C-alpha positions, 0 to 999 in steps of 0.5 A, a space after each residue: 500500500 502506498 504511503 501518504 502523499 507529501 506536498 511541498 510549497 514555498 512562497 515565490 519571491 520576485 526580483 522586481 516589485 509589481 508596483 515598480 514594474 507597473 510604473 515603468 510599464 505605464 511610462 513605456 506605454 505613454 512613450 510608444 503611444 506618442 511615437 505611434 501617433 507621430 510615425 503614423 502622421 509622418 507616414 501619411 504625410 511622407 508617403 513612406 510605407 516603412 514609416 507606417 509599418 513602424 507606426 503599426 509595429 509601435 501600435 502593436 507595442 502599445 497593445 502588447 504592453 497594455 495586455 502585458 500589464 493586465 496579464 501581470 495583474 491578473 496572474 498575481 490573483 490568489 488561488 481560490 477553490 475554483 482556480 486552485 493555481 490562481 490565474 497564473 496562466 493569464 500571463 501565458 494567454 496574453 503572450 500568445 495573443 501578443 505573439 499572434 497579433 505581431 505575426 498577423 500585422 507582419 503578414 499584412 505589411 508584407 502584402 502591402 509592400 508587395 502591392 506597392 512595389 507595382 505602384 511606387 510613390 514619391 516620398 517626402 524625405 524631409 518628413 520621413 527622416 526626422 520622424 524616424 529619428 524621433 521614433 528611434 529615440 523613443 524606442 531606445 528610451 523604452 528599451 532602457 526603461 524595461 531592460 531590468 525587467 525583461 527576464 522577469 517572465 514571458 510577458 515582460 520578455 515579450 514586451 521587451 522584444 517588441 520594443 527592441 525590434 521596434 528600435 531596430 525597425 526605426 534604424 532600418 527606416 533611417 537607413 532607407 531614408 538615407 539610401 533614398 536620398 542618395 540613390 533616389 530609388 524609393 524601393 528602399 522604403 519597401 525593402 525596409 518595410 519587408 525587413 520590419 515585417 520579418 522582424 515582427 514575425 520572427 519575434 512573434 514566433 519565438 514568444 509563441 513557441 515558448 508560450 505554447 511549450 508552457 501550455 503543453 506542460 513541457 519541461 522548462 528549458 532551464 531544467 534538465 529532466 535527466 539530472 533531476 531524475 538522477 539527483 532524487 533517485 540517488 538520495 539514500 532511502 530511495 530505491 527508485 523513482 517513476 512517474 516523474 513529471 516536471 512542468 511550469 504553470 507559468 514562466 516562473 514557477 516549476 512544479 514536480 510530481 513523482 512516485 518514490 519507491 522505498 523499502 518496507 522497513 521505512 517508518 513514517 517518522 523517517 519519511 519526514 526527513 526524506 521529504 525534507 532532503 528531497 525538497 532541499 535538493 529540488 529547490 537548491 539545485 533546480 529552483 523547483 519549489 512546488 512538489 508532490 512526492 508519493 511514497 510506495 513500497 518497492 513491491 508496488 512499483 512497476 517499471 515505467 518509461 520514466 523510471 530510475 534504478 
């Protein structure tokens, strides 16, 4: 017969205070809203698709940052009887929405760039270049503001990548405007638009891949499954491990469950010490602070695919 299941949970501390992160996010949203308006007006007046593409990218940034802030707030909600994990997956849902919108916008820009290639227009460089420079300055400022928070979770990384690639987009707009001034070949504007669109799709696909990995309960990238298995199976008193599962509920918290086979002469008083030892290893070596370990006698254990010893 199996012994009682032992659960372990710790409060998770965050490097950045939510209030500070929210304040930074608020300023960045305002920066990008102003940049979006300036670039859209500049794009219309100059006839530059690259500038309009950058304005679209910035608009997606504004929406992304607003969604990220919302997702951050919702994901901090405490667990309830209805949602025993809380609403931590809200962070991942928002990341998926942001990534899909970014990819979709990139595709729209590619279609428009191809259409304009057969209907090229004159471009007012006197408007295009100054607005692009202002856009670059605003994006660089936003990147600096969020740089310290970019590794906090997948949402903040998504927002940071949006801003980073948008700054890069502004660079391409500036290069295109200088190239047009030098060669008088307006197709450089369309080439810059295509580059910006590809950057948007590239960054969106990366975030989408990471978010879906969490949704599919994949083992977090920073955790070596085999190393976890070897570490807990090597603890004195553990005969073997099977049914080991490791997954992330969001981009920060990692969960683990497994069955640990022990000899029948183990007393209940010894199990507490064994649980503490296992949990210490999981937290210190792998930063896994939520675990459920079920003890079974050796005679009950079956050979499973995920099994040690």
